[in-house]
Each structure stands twice: as structure tokens, then as C-alpha cells.
DSSP file (Angstrom, degrees, kcal/mol; ACC not computed):
  #  RESIDUE AA STRUCTURE BP1 BP2  ACC     N-H-->O    O-->H-N    N-H-->O    O-->H-N    TCO  KAPPA ALPHA  PHI   PSI    X-CA   Y-CA   Z-CA
    1    1 A X              0   0    0      0, 0.0    40,-2.4     0, 0.0     2,-0.5   0.000 360.0 360.0 360.0 169.6  -11.3    9.2  -16.1
    2    2 A X  E     -A   40   0A   0     38,-0.2     2,-0.4    36,-0.1    38,-0.2  -0.712 360.0-168.7 -86.4 124.6  -12.6    5.7  -15.6
    3    3 A X  E     -A   39   0A   0     36,-3.4    36,-2.3    -2,-0.5     2,-1.3  -0.939  26.1-134.1-119.3 133.9   -9.9    3.3  -14.3
    4    4 A X  E  >  -A   38   0A   0     -2,-0.4     4,-2.1    34,-0.2    34,-0.3  -0.742  26.2-174.0 -81.8  97.4  -10.1   -0.5  -14.0
    5    5 A X  H  > S+     0   0    0     32,-1.5     4,-2.4    -2,-1.3    -1,-0.2   0.816  78.1  57.9 -68.0 -30.7   -8.7   -0.6  -10.5
    6    6 A X  H  > S+     0   0    0     31,-0.9     4,-2.0     2,-0.2    -1,-0.2   0.913 109.1  44.3 -66.6 -41.9   -8.5   -4.5  -10.5
    7    7 A X  H  > S+     0   0    0     30,-0.3     4,-2.4     2,-0.2    -2,-0.2   0.907 112.2  53.6 -66.5 -41.5   -6.3   -4.5  -13.6
    8    8 A X  H  X S+     0   0    0     -4,-2.1     4,-2.1     1,-0.2    -2,-0.2   0.920 109.8  46.8 -59.3 -45.9   -4.2   -1.7  -12.2
    9    9 A X  H  X S+     0   0    0     -4,-2.4     4,-2.7     2,-0.2    -1,-0.2   0.897 110.3  53.4 -64.5 -40.7   -3.6   -3.7   -9.0
   10   10 A X  H  X S+     0   0    0     -4,-2.0     4,-2.5     1,-0.2    -2,-0.2   0.918 109.7  48.0 -60.2 -43.7   -2.8   -6.9  -11.0
   11   11 A X  H  X S+     0   0    0     -4,-2.4     4,-2.4     2,-0.2    -1,-0.2   0.892 111.5  50.3 -64.5 -40.0   -0.2   -5.0  -13.0
   12   12 A X  H  X S+     0   0    0     -4,-2.1     4,-2.4     2,-0.2     5,-0.2   0.915 110.4  50.3 -64.1 -43.0    1.4   -3.5   -9.8
   13   13 A X  H  X S+     0   0    0     -4,-2.7     4,-2.9     1,-0.2     5,-0.3   0.941 110.9  48.6 -60.0 -47.3    1.5   -7.0   -8.3
   14   14 A X  H  X S+     0   0    0     -4,-2.5     4,-2.0     1,-0.2    -2,-0.2   0.921 111.9  49.0 -59.9 -44.3    3.2   -8.4  -11.3
   15   15 A X  H  X S+     0   0    0     -4,-2.4     4,-1.3     1,-0.2    -1,-0.2   0.906 115.9  43.0 -62.9 -41.7    5.8   -5.6  -11.4
   16   16 A X  H  X S+     0   0    0     -4,-2.4     4,-0.9     2,-0.2    -2,-0.2   0.855 115.8  46.1 -76.2 -35.3    6.6   -5.9   -7.7
   17   17 A X  H  < S+     0   0    0     -4,-2.9     7,-0.3    -5,-0.2     6,-0.3   0.780 106.9  59.8 -78.0 -25.0    6.7   -9.7   -7.7
   18   18 A X  H >< S+     0   0    0     -4,-2.0     3,-1.2    -5,-0.3    -2,-0.2   0.912 103.6  51.1 -64.6 -40.9    8.8   -9.7  -10.8
   19   19 A X  H 3< S+     0   0    0     -4,-1.3    -1,-0.2     1,-0.3    -2,-0.2   0.818 116.8  40.3 -63.8 -29.8   11.5   -7.7   -9.0
   20   20 A X  T >X S+     0   0    0     -4,-0.9     3,-3.1     1,-0.2     4,-0.5  -0.312  81.5 161.5-109.8  47.3   11.3  -10.3   -6.2
   21   21 A X  G X4  +     0   0    0     -3,-1.2     3,-1.2     1,-0.3     4,-0.3   0.737  67.2  53.9 -49.1 -39.4   11.1  -13.2   -8.7
   22   22 A X  G 34 S+     0   0    0      1,-0.3    -1,-0.3    -3,-0.2     3,-0.2   0.735 111.5  47.8 -70.1 -17.5   12.2  -15.9   -6.3
   23   23 A X  G X4 S+     0   0    0     -3,-3.1     3,-2.7    -6,-0.3     4,-0.5   0.469  80.2 104.9 -95.1  -2.6    9.4  -14.9   -3.9
   24   24 A X  G X< S+     0   0    0     -3,-1.2     3,-1.3    -4,-0.5    -1,-0.2   0.852  79.6  48.7 -52.6 -42.4    6.7  -14.7   -6.5
   25   25 A X  G 3  S+     0   0    0     -4,-0.3    -1,-0.3     1,-0.3    -2,-0.1   0.559 108.1  56.8 -77.0  -4.5    4.9  -17.9   -5.5
   26   26 A X  G <  S+     0   0    0     -3,-2.7    41,-3.0    40,-0.1     2,-0.5   0.387  92.3  83.7-100.8   2.1    5.0  -16.8   -1.8
   27   27 A X  E <   -b   67   0B   0     -3,-1.3     2,-0.5    -4,-0.5    41,-0.2  -0.923  54.0-176.7-114.0 121.6    3.1  -13.5   -2.5
   28   28 A X  E     -b   68   0B   0     39,-3.1    41,-3.1    -2,-0.5     2,-0.6  -0.971   6.8-169.0-116.5 125.8   -0.6  -13.4   -2.6
   29   29 A X  E     -b   69   0B   0     -2,-0.5     2,-0.4    39,-0.2    41,-0.2  -0.949  13.7-166.1-112.8 111.1   -2.5  -10.2   -3.4
   30   30 A X  E     -b   70   0B   0     39,-3.3    41,-2.7    -2,-0.6     2,-0.6  -0.763  12.7-143.4 -99.0 140.8   -6.2  -10.6   -2.8
   31   31 A X  E     -b   71   0B   0     -2,-0.4    41,-0.2    39,-0.2    39,-0.1  -0.920  24.4-124.4-104.2 120.0   -8.8   -8.2   -4.0
   32   32 A X    >   -     0   0    0     39,-3.1     3,-1.7    -2,-0.6    38,-0.0  -0.249  16.4-122.6 -60.0 145.2  -11.7   -7.7   -1.6
   33   33 A X  T 3  S+     0   0    0      1,-0.3    -1,-0.1    39,-0.0    39,-0.1   0.746 111.5  60.8 -64.9 -21.6  -15.1   -8.4   -3.0
   34   34 A X  T 3  S+     0   0    0     39,-0.1     2,-0.4     2,-0.1    -1,-0.3   0.599  79.2 105.1 -79.4 -10.1  -16.2   -4.8   -2.0
   35   35 A X  S <  S-     0   0    0     -3,-1.7    43,-0.0    36,-0.2    -4,-0.0  -0.581  72.8-131.6 -72.8 122.9  -13.5   -3.4   -4.3
   36   36 A X        -     0   0    0     -2,-0.4   -30,-0.1     1,-0.1     3,-0.1  -0.255   6.1-130.2 -69.6 163.0  -15.2   -2.0   -7.4
   37   37 A X  S    S+     0   0    0      1,-0.2   -32,-1.5   -32,-0.1   -31,-0.9   0.898  91.9  35.3 -76.9 -41.6  -14.0   -2.9  -10.9
   38   38 A X  E     +A    4   0A   0    -34,-0.3     2,-0.3   -33,-0.1   -34,-0.2  -0.908  64.0 176.9-118.6 141.5  -13.9    0.7  -12.0
   39   39 A X  E     -A    3   0A   0    -36,-2.3   -36,-3.4    -2,-0.4     2,-0.4  -0.932  29.6-117.0-132.0 160.0  -13.2    3.9  -10.2
   40   40 A X  E     +A    2   0A   0     -2,-0.3     2,-0.3   -38,-0.2   109,-0.2  -0.798  63.7  79.5 -95.0 139.5  -13.0    7.5  -11.3
   41   41 A X  S    S-     0   0    0    -40,-2.4     2,-0.7    -2,-0.4   107,-0.1  -0.974  82.5 -46.4 159.9-171.2   -9.7    9.3  -11.0
   42   42 A X     >  -     0   0    0     -2,-0.3     4,-2.7     1,-0.2     5,-0.3  -0.850  41.9-153.5 -95.0 116.4   -6.3   10.0  -12.4
   43   43 A X  H  > S+     0   0    0     -2,-0.7     4,-2.4     1,-0.2     5,-0.2   0.857  91.8  52.8 -62.7 -37.6   -4.7    6.7  -13.3
   44   44 A X  H  > S+     0   0    0      2,-0.2     4,-2.1     1,-0.2    -1,-0.2   0.939 113.8  42.4 -64.5 -46.1   -1.1    7.9  -12.9
   45   45 A X  H  > S+     0   0    0      2,-0.2     4,-2.4     1,-0.2    -2,-0.2   0.934 115.8  47.7 -66.6 -45.9   -1.8    9.3   -9.4
   46   46 A X  H  X S+     0   0    0     -4,-2.7     4,-2.7     1,-0.2     5,-0.3   0.888 111.2  52.4 -63.0 -37.8   -3.8    6.3   -8.3
   47   47 A X  H  X S+     0   0    0     -4,-2.4     4,-2.8    -5,-0.3    -1,-0.2   0.908 108.9  49.9 -63.4 -42.8   -1.1    4.0   -9.7
   48   48 A X  H  X S+     0   0    0     -4,-2.1     4,-2.4     2,-0.2    -2,-0.2   0.932 113.1  46.3 -60.7 -46.6    1.6    5.8   -7.7
   49   49 A X  H  X S+     0   0    0     -4,-2.4     4,-2.3     2,-0.2     5,-0.2   0.960 116.9  42.4 -61.9 -52.8   -0.4    5.6   -4.5
   50   50 A X  H  X S+     0   0    0     -4,-2.7     4,-3.0     1,-0.2     5,-0.3   0.881 113.2  53.0 -65.0 -37.9   -1.3    1.9   -4.9
   51   51 A X  H  X S+     0   0    0     -4,-2.8     4,-2.7    -5,-0.3     5,-0.3   0.930 110.5  47.7 -63.3 -43.8    2.2    1.0   -6.1
   52   52 A X  H  X S+     0   0    0     -4,-2.4     4,-1.7    -5,-0.2    -2,-0.2   0.926 116.9  42.4 -62.1 -44.3    3.8    2.6   -3.0
   53   53 A X  H  X S+     0   0    0     -4,-2.3     4,-2.2    -5,-0.2    -2,-0.2   0.914 118.3  43.7 -70.9 -42.7    1.4    0.9   -0.6
   54   54 A X  H  X S+     0   0    0     -4,-3.0     4,-2.5     2,-0.2     5,-0.2   0.911 113.3  50.5 -70.8 -41.8    1.5   -2.5   -2.3
   55   55 A X  H  X S+     0   0    0     -4,-2.7     4,-2.6    -5,-0.3    -1,-0.2   0.897 112.2  48.6 -64.7 -37.6    5.3   -2.6   -2.8
   56   56 A X  H  X S+     0   0    0     -4,-1.7     4,-3.0    -5,-0.3    -1,-0.2   0.927 109.7  52.1 -63.5 -44.2    5.7   -1.6    0.9
   57   57 A X  H  X S+     0   0    0     -4,-2.2     4,-0.6     1,-0.2    -2,-0.2   0.908 112.1  46.1 -58.7 -42.4    3.3   -4.4    1.9
   58   58 A X  H >X S+     0   0    0     -4,-2.5     3,-0.8     2,-0.2     4,-0.5   0.938 113.9  48.6 -65.3 -46.8    5.3   -6.9   -0.1
   59   59 A X  H >< S+     0   0    0     -4,-2.6     3,-1.1     1,-0.2    -2,-0.2   0.931 113.9  44.5 -58.4 -47.9    8.6   -5.6    1.3
   60   60 A X  H 3< S+     0   0    0     -4,-3.0    25,-2.2     1,-0.3    -1,-0.2   0.484 116.0  47.7 -82.9  -0.8    7.5   -5.7    4.9
   61   61 A X  H X< S+     0   0    0     -3,-0.8     3,-2.1    -4,-0.6    -1,-0.3   0.344  80.8 100.7-109.6   1.2    5.9   -9.1    4.6
   62   62 A X  T << S+     0   0    0     -3,-1.1    -2,-0.1    -4,-0.5    -3,-0.1   0.667  73.4  62.4 -67.6 -15.5    8.8  -10.7    2.8
   63   63 A X  T 3  S+     0   0    0     -4,-0.2    -1,-0.3    -3,-0.1     2,-0.2   0.525  87.8  94.5 -84.8  -3.6   10.0  -12.4    6.0
   64   64 A X  S <  S-     0   0    0     -3,-2.1     3,-0.3     1,-0.1    -3,-0.1  -0.506  84.3-122.9 -85.3 154.6    6.7  -14.4    6.2
   65   65 A X  S    S+     0   0    0      1,-0.3     2,-0.4    -2,-0.2    -1,-0.1   0.931 107.3  15.8 -58.1 -46.2    6.3  -18.0    4.8
   66   66 A X  S    S-     0   0    0     17,-0.1     2,-0.6     2,-0.0    -1,-0.3  -0.981  79.6-142.7-130.7 121.5    3.5  -16.5    2.7
   67   67 A X  E     -b   27   0B   0    -41,-3.0   -39,-3.1    -2,-0.4     2,-0.6  -0.724  19.4-165.8 -80.7 123.4    3.1  -12.8    2.2
   68   68 A X  E     +b   28   0B   0     -2,-0.6    15,-0.6   -41,-0.2     2,-0.4  -0.953   9.3 177.8-116.0 116.7   -0.7  -12.0    2.2
   69   69 A X  E     -bC  29  82B   0    -41,-3.1   -39,-3.3    -2,-0.6     2,-0.4  -0.969   7.5-166.3-119.6 132.5   -1.7   -8.6    0.9
   70   70 A X  E     -bC  30  81B   0     11,-2.7    11,-3.0    -2,-0.4     2,-0.5  -0.969   3.3-167.7-121.0 133.5   -5.4   -7.6    0.7
   71   71 A X  E     +bC  31  80B   0    -41,-2.7   -39,-3.1    -2,-0.4     2,-0.3  -0.977  27.7 139.2-118.6 130.3   -6.6   -4.5   -1.2
   72   72 A X  E     - C   0  79B   0      7,-2.2     7,-2.4    -2,-0.5     2,-0.4  -0.897  49.3 -89.3-156.2-176.0  -10.2   -3.4   -0.7
   73   73 A X  E     - C   0  78B   0     -2,-0.3     2,-0.4     5,-0.3     5,-0.3  -0.851  29.3-174.0-106.4 140.7  -12.8   -0.8   -0.2
   74   74 A X  E >   - C   0  77B   0      3,-2.6     3,-2.3    -2,-0.4     2,-0.3  -0.868  58.1 -61.9-139.3 101.3  -13.7    0.5    3.3
   75   75 A X  T 3  S-     0   0    0     -2,-0.4    -1,-0.0     1,-0.3     0, 0.0  -0.440 122.4  -9.6  61.2-120.4  -16.5    3.0    3.5
   76   76 A X  T 3  S+     0   0    0     -2,-0.3    69,-0.5    -3,-0.1    -1,-0.3   0.455 134.7  41.4 -87.7  -0.9  -15.5    6.0    1.4
   77   77 A X  E <  S-C   74   0B   0     -3,-2.3    -3,-2.6    67,-0.2     2,-0.3  -0.435  76.4-106.2-130.3-159.5  -12.0    4.9    1.0
   78   78 A X  E     -CD  73 143B   0     65,-2.9    65,-2.3    -5,-0.3     2,-0.3  -0.830  20.9-153.6-131.5 165.2   -9.6    2.0    0.3
   79   79 A X  E     -CD  72 142B   0     -7,-2.4    -7,-2.2    -2,-0.3     2,-0.4  -0.992  11.5-158.4-143.0 154.2   -7.2   -0.1    2.2
   80   80 A X  E     -CD  71 141B   0     61,-2.3    61,-2.7    -2,-0.3     2,-0.4  -0.984  23.3-174.0-127.7 118.1   -4.0   -2.1    1.7
   81   81 A X  E     -CD  70 140B   0    -11,-3.0   -11,-2.7    -2,-0.4     2,-0.3  -0.903   3.4-179.2-117.5 140.6   -3.5   -4.7    4.5
   82   82 A X  E     -CD  69 139B   0     57,-2.7    57,-0.5    -2,-0.4   -13,-0.2  -0.862  33.6-134.2-132.2 169.9   -0.5   -7.0    5.0
   83   83 A X        +     0   0    0    -15,-0.6    55,-0.2    -2,-0.3   -17,-0.1  -0.126  67.2 121.1-111.4  34.9    0.7   -9.7    7.3
   84   84 A X  S    S-     0   0    0     55,-0.2    54,-1.6    53,-0.1   -23,-0.3   0.252  82.2 -61.4 -85.0-154.6    4.2   -8.3    7.7
   85   85 A X        -     0   0    0    -25,-2.2    51,-4.0    52,-0.2    52,-0.3   0.687  67.6-160.9 -70.7 -20.1    6.3   -7.0   10.6
   86   86 A X        -     0   0    0     49,-0.3     2,-0.3    50,-0.2    49,-0.2  -0.126   9.0-113.9  67.6-170.5    3.9   -4.2   11.5
   87   87 A X        -     0   0    0     51,-0.4     2,-0.5    48,-0.1    50,-0.1  -0.979  27.9 -83.9-158.4 163.1    5.0   -1.2   13.6
   88   88 A X    >   -     0   0    0     -2,-0.3     3,-2.5    46,-0.2    46,-0.1  -0.624  36.8-139.2 -72.7 120.5    4.4    0.4   16.9
   89   89 A X  G >  S+     0   0    0     -2,-0.5     3,-1.4    44,-0.4     4,-0.2   0.722  97.8  71.8 -58.4 -20.3    1.3    2.6   16.6
   90   90 A X  G 3  S+     0   0    0      1,-0.3    -1,-0.3     2,-0.1     3,-0.2   0.716 100.4  46.7 -66.0 -18.2    2.9    5.3   18.6
   91   91 A X  G X> S+     0   0    0     -3,-2.5     3,-1.3     1,-0.2     4,-0.7   0.243  76.0 111.7-106.3  12.7    5.2    6.0   15.6
   92   92 A X  G X4 S+     0   0    0     -3,-1.4     3,-1.0     1,-0.3     4,-0.4   0.838  72.1  59.4 -57.5 -35.7    2.5    6.0   12.9
   93   93 A X  G >4 S+     0   0    0      1,-0.2     3,-0.7    -3,-0.2    -1,-0.3   0.779  97.1  62.1 -67.6 -24.6    2.9    9.7   12.2
   94   94 A X  G X4 S+     0   0    0     -3,-1.3     3,-1.6     1,-0.2    -1,-0.2   0.778  86.4  76.2 -67.3 -26.5    6.5    9.2   11.3
   95   95 A X  G << S+     0   0    0     -3,-1.0    -1,-0.2    -4,-0.7     5,-0.2   0.802  93.8  48.0 -58.2 -32.1    5.6    6.9    8.4
   96   96 A X  G <  S+     0   0    0     -3,-0.7     2,-0.3    -4,-0.4    -1,-0.3   0.365  89.4  95.0 -98.5   5.1    4.5    9.7    6.1
   97   97 A X  S X  S-     0   0    0     -3,-1.6     3,-2.6     3,-0.2    19,-0.2  -0.707  92.9 -87.8 -92.4 150.8    7.5   12.0    6.5
   98   98 A X  T 3  S-     0   0    0     -2,-0.3    15,-0.2     1,-0.3     3,-0.1  -0.345 113.6  -0.4 -60.0 129.9   10.3   11.9    4.0
   99   99 A X  T 3  S+     0   0    0     13,-2.5     2,-2.0     1,-0.2    -1,-0.3   0.671  88.9 150.6  61.9  20.2   12.8    9.2    5.1
  100  100 A X    <   +     0   0    0     -3,-2.6     2,-0.3    12,-0.5    -1,-0.2  -0.522  19.8 165.8 -81.5  75.5   10.6    8.6    8.1
  101  101 A X        -     0   0    0     -2,-2.0     2,-0.1    -3,-0.1     5,-0.0  -0.659  30.9-123.1 -95.5 149.2   11.6    5.0    8.5
  102  102 A X    >   -     0   0    0     -2,-0.3     3,-2.1     1,-0.1     4,-0.2  -0.404  27.8-100.7 -91.9 167.9   10.9    3.0   11.7
  103  103 A X  G >  S+     0   0    0      1,-0.3     3,-0.6     2,-0.2    -1,-0.1   0.773 119.9  50.4 -61.1 -29.3   13.3    1.1   13.9
  104  104 A X  G 3  S+     0   0    0      1,-0.2    -1,-0.3   -18,-0.1     3,-0.2   0.293  97.7  73.1 -91.1  13.1   12.6   -2.3   12.5
  105  105 A X  G X   +     0   0    0     -3,-2.1     3,-1.9     1,-0.2    -1,-0.2   0.399  60.1 100.8-105.4   2.2   13.0   -1.1    8.9
  106  106 A X  T <  S+     0   0    0     -3,-0.6    -1,-0.2     1,-0.3    -2,-0.1   0.795  86.1  45.6 -64.7 -26.4   16.8   -0.7    8.7
  107  107 A X  T 3  S+     0   0    0     -3,-0.2     2,-0.5     2,-0.1    -1,-0.3   0.284  93.4  94.7 -99.3  13.2   17.3   -4.0    6.9
  108  108 A X  S <  S-     0   0    0     -3,-1.9   -48,-0.1     2,-0.0   -49,-0.0  -0.891  76.0-126.9-102.6 129.8   14.5   -3.4    4.4
  109  109 A X        +     0   0    0     -2,-0.5     2,-0.2   -50,-0.1     3,-0.1  -0.314  54.8  99.6 -73.4 159.2   15.5   -1.9    1.1
  110  110 A X  S    S-     0   0    0      1,-0.1    -2,-0.0     2,-0.0   -54,-0.0  -0.640  73.0 -98.9 142.2 163.0   13.9    1.3   -0.3
  111  111 A X        -     0   0    0     -2,-0.2    -1,-0.1     1,-0.0    -2,-0.0   0.688  46.8-127.1 -85.1 -19.3   14.3    5.0   -0.6
  112  112 A X  S    S+     0   0    0     -3,-0.1   -13,-2.5   -14,-0.1   -12,-0.5   0.622  88.7  91.5  82.3  12.0   12.1    6.0    2.3
  113  113 A X     >  +     0   0    0    -15,-0.2     4,-2.5   -14,-0.1     5,-0.2   0.459  53.7  91.7-116.8  -1.8   10.0    8.3    0.2
  114  114 A X  H  > S+     0   0    0      1,-0.2     4,-2.3     2,-0.2     5,-0.1   0.929  92.6  40.0 -60.1 -49.6    7.1    6.1   -1.0
  115  115 A X  H  > S+     0   0    0      2,-0.2     4,-2.6     1,-0.2    -1,-0.2   0.855 114.3  54.1 -70.9 -33.5    4.7    6.8    1.8
  116  116 A X  H  > S+     0   0    0    -19,-0.2     4,-2.4     2,-0.2    -1,-0.2   0.902 109.5  49.0 -64.7 -39.5    5.6   10.5    1.8
  117  117 A X  H  X S+     0   0    0     -4,-2.5     4,-2.5     2,-0.2     5,-0.2   0.938 111.6  48.0 -64.0 -47.2    4.8   10.6   -1.9
  118  118 A X  H  X S+     0   0    0     -4,-2.3     4,-2.5     1,-0.2     5,-0.2   0.918 111.5  51.6 -58.8 -43.7    1.5    8.9   -1.4
  119  119 A X  H  X S+     0   0    0     -4,-2.6     4,-3.0     1,-0.2     5,-0.2   0.923 110.4  47.9 -59.3 -46.5    0.7   11.3    1.5
  120  120 A X  H  X S+     0   0    0     -4,-2.4     4,-2.5     2,-0.2    -1,-0.2   0.917 112.3  48.3 -64.0 -44.0    1.5   14.3   -0.7
  121  121 A X  H  X S+     0   0    0     -4,-2.5     4,-0.8     2,-0.2    -1,-0.2   0.945 116.5  43.2 -60.5 -47.8   -0.6   13.1   -3.6
  122  122 A X  H ><>S+     0   0    0     -4,-2.5     5,-2.6    -5,-0.2     3,-0.7   0.921 114.6  48.8 -66.8 -44.5   -3.6   12.3   -1.4
  123  123 A X  H ><5S+     0   0    0     -4,-3.0     3,-1.7     1,-0.2    -1,-0.2   0.896 106.8  56.2 -63.7 -40.4   -3.3   15.5    0.7
  124  124 A X  H 3<5S+     0   0    0     -4,-2.5    -1,-0.2     1,-0.3    -2,-0.2   0.742 109.0  48.4 -62.8 -22.3   -3.1   17.7   -2.4
  125  125 A X  T <<5S-     0   0    0     -4,-0.8    21,-0.6    -3,-0.7    -1,-0.3   0.183 122.3-101.6-107.2  16.6   -6.4   16.2   -3.6
  126  126 A X  T < 5S+     0   0    0     -3,-1.7    -3,-0.2     1,-0.2     2,-0.1   0.638  84.4 116.4  80.2  13.3   -8.3   16.6   -0.4
  127  127 A X      < -     0   0    0     -5,-2.6     2,-0.3    -6,-0.2    -1,-0.2  -0.368  52.4-135.6-100.0-174.6   -8.1   13.0    0.8
  128  128 A X  E     -E  144   0B   0     16,-0.5    16,-2.4    -2,-0.1     2,-0.4  -0.979   8.4-159.5-142.2 157.8   -6.4   11.5    3.8
  129  129 A X  E     +E  143   0B   0     -2,-0.3     2,-0.3    14,-0.2    14,-0.2  -0.995  17.7 161.5-136.4 140.2   -4.2    8.5    4.5
  130  130 A X  E     -E  142   0B   0     12,-2.1    12,-3.0    -2,-0.4     2,-0.3  -0.965  21.4-139.7-152.7 166.4   -3.5    6.8    7.8
  131  131 A X  E     -E  141   0B   0     -2,-0.3     2,-0.4    10,-0.2    10,-0.2  -0.959   5.7-163.7-135.0 149.2   -2.2    3.5    9.1
  132  132 A X  E     +E  140   0B   0      8,-2.5     8,-2.6    -2,-0.3     2,-0.3  -0.993  28.9 133.1-130.4 139.9   -3.0    1.0   11.9
  133  133 A X  E     -E  139   0B   0     -2,-0.4   -44,-0.4     6,-0.2     2,-0.3  -0.987  37.1-144.7-168.9 168.0   -0.7   -1.7   13.1
  134  134 A X    >   -     0   0    0      4,-1.0     3,-2.2    -2,-0.3   -46,-0.2  -0.970  50.8 -81.9-139.2 148.7    0.8   -3.5   16.0
  135  135 A X  T 3  S+     0   0    0     -2,-0.3   -49,-0.3     1,-0.3   -50,-0.1  -0.240 113.9   1.6 -53.4 133.9    4.4   -4.9   16.1
  136  136 A X  T 3  S+     0   0    0    -51,-4.0    -1,-0.3     1,-0.1   -50,-0.2   0.619 112.2  92.8  63.9  17.6    4.5   -8.3   14.3
  137  137 A X  S <  S-     0   0    0     -3,-2.2   -52,-0.2     1,-0.4    -2,-0.1   0.063  91.5-109.7-125.7  25.2    0.8   -8.2   13.4
  138  138 A X        -     0   0    0    -54,-1.6    -4,-1.0   -55,-0.2   -51,-0.4  -0.079  32.1-102.4  75.8 179.4    0.9   -6.7   10.0
  139  139 A X  E     -DE  82 133B   0    -57,-0.5   -57,-2.7    -6,-0.2     2,-0.4  -0.980  15.8-152.1-142.7 152.1   -0.3   -3.2    9.0
  140  140 A X  E     -DE  81 132B   0     -8,-2.6    -8,-2.5    -2,-0.3     2,-0.5  -0.995   8.8-162.1-127.6 125.9   -3.3   -1.7    7.3
  141  141 A X  E     -DE  80 131B   0    -61,-2.7   -61,-2.3    -2,-0.4     2,-0.3  -0.931   9.8-167.2-107.3 127.5   -3.0    1.6    5.3
  142  142 A X  E     +DE  79 130B   0    -12,-3.0   -12,-2.1    -2,-0.5     2,-0.3  -0.857   8.7 174.7-111.5 146.0   -6.3    3.4    4.6
  143  143 A X  E     -DE  78 129B   0    -65,-2.3   -65,-2.9    -2,-0.3     2,-0.4  -0.993  16.0-157.2-151.1 150.4   -6.8    6.3    2.2
  144  144 A X  E     - E   0 128B   0    -16,-2.4   -16,-0.5    -2,-0.3     2,-0.3  -0.926  12.3-178.3-121.1 149.0   -9.6    8.4    0.8
  145  145 A X        -     0   0    0    -69,-0.5   -19,-0.1    -2,-0.4     2,-0.1  -0.995  28.0-118.6-143.7 139.1   -9.6   10.3   -2.4
  146  146 A X    >   -     0   0    0    -21,-0.6     3,-1.8    -2,-0.3   -19,-0.1  -0.398  38.7-105.9 -69.3 160.0  -12.2   12.5   -4.1
  147  147 A X  T 3  S+     0   0    0      1,-0.3    -1,-0.1     2,-0.1  -108,-0.0   0.744 116.4  59.3 -60.4 -24.5  -13.5   11.3   -7.4
  148  148 A X  T 3         0   0    0      1,-0.2    -1,-0.3   -23,-0.1  -107,-0.1   0.363 360.0 360.0 -91.2   8.9  -11.5   13.9   -9.3
  149  149 A X    <         0   0    0     -3,-1.8    -1,-0.2  -109,-0.2  -104,-0.2   0.511 360.0 360.0 -74.2 360.0   -8.1   12.8   -8.1
């Protein structure tokens, strides 16, 4: 079905910043100009994927004076970029396994299954997800999905 992705992201931001209410004014979620207003897909699945990626971006940027999260379109896919703690790129494959948390994540709350869930949804629908980062330089998560996801 046709989904207003901009509205969906706004709702996800509100839900996540509400949970972190005292940080709300320190969290900026920017929508890239290349991000379309409408996409085709399954709203529940897309919402799960974006919620997992955006909530992680907020969590791992919470130590910054201002958390900056950008959501956009990149070629055939999408990205969620943050200015958080980042990670060692040698451990990127660990991110998508259940409870695959990295060494600098022990004091960050969460179940450790968000990225694994996003990975499973995307993989089941023929898409892919990957991440790029350097320690203390934020992270960018990219994903592709076919139109029928």
C-alpha cells in the first residue's frame, strides 16, 4: 500500500523522544530532501524497521549535546545516519545478530534484538541492510526493500 513515510518518521520521532522526554529538545530528526513523501510497502514492517533504526540512533547519540539523526534516500534504498558513539567497522557484522551488542554499548539500555529484527524483515523480503561507522564518528545504516515489502 501507499505509505506517507514522512508522517511515519515524524510519529516514530515523537514516540521515541517522548520516552526520553527531558532530551526531546536535544534531538533533531531531519528528513533528507531526496526522501519521497510516499513509498509503496507494508506500513507495519516499514514502521518496525524505521523505529528500530531511529530509536537506536537516538539511544547511541544521547551522549551528544545535540543528537542529530538524518533519514534519507540513497540510490535504491534508504539510510538513517546519526552523530552518536559509532562503532569499530570490523564488528559491523555483529550488529545484526540477536543480542549482538558491541563493547561500547553496555551502558545503553535496550533488548539487543532491534537490529536483528530489522535484518530479518529486510532479508525475508529480498532486501539488504548494512552499516558504516567509525568509533566516535556516528553511524549510518542503509537498507533496501522491494516495493512489495
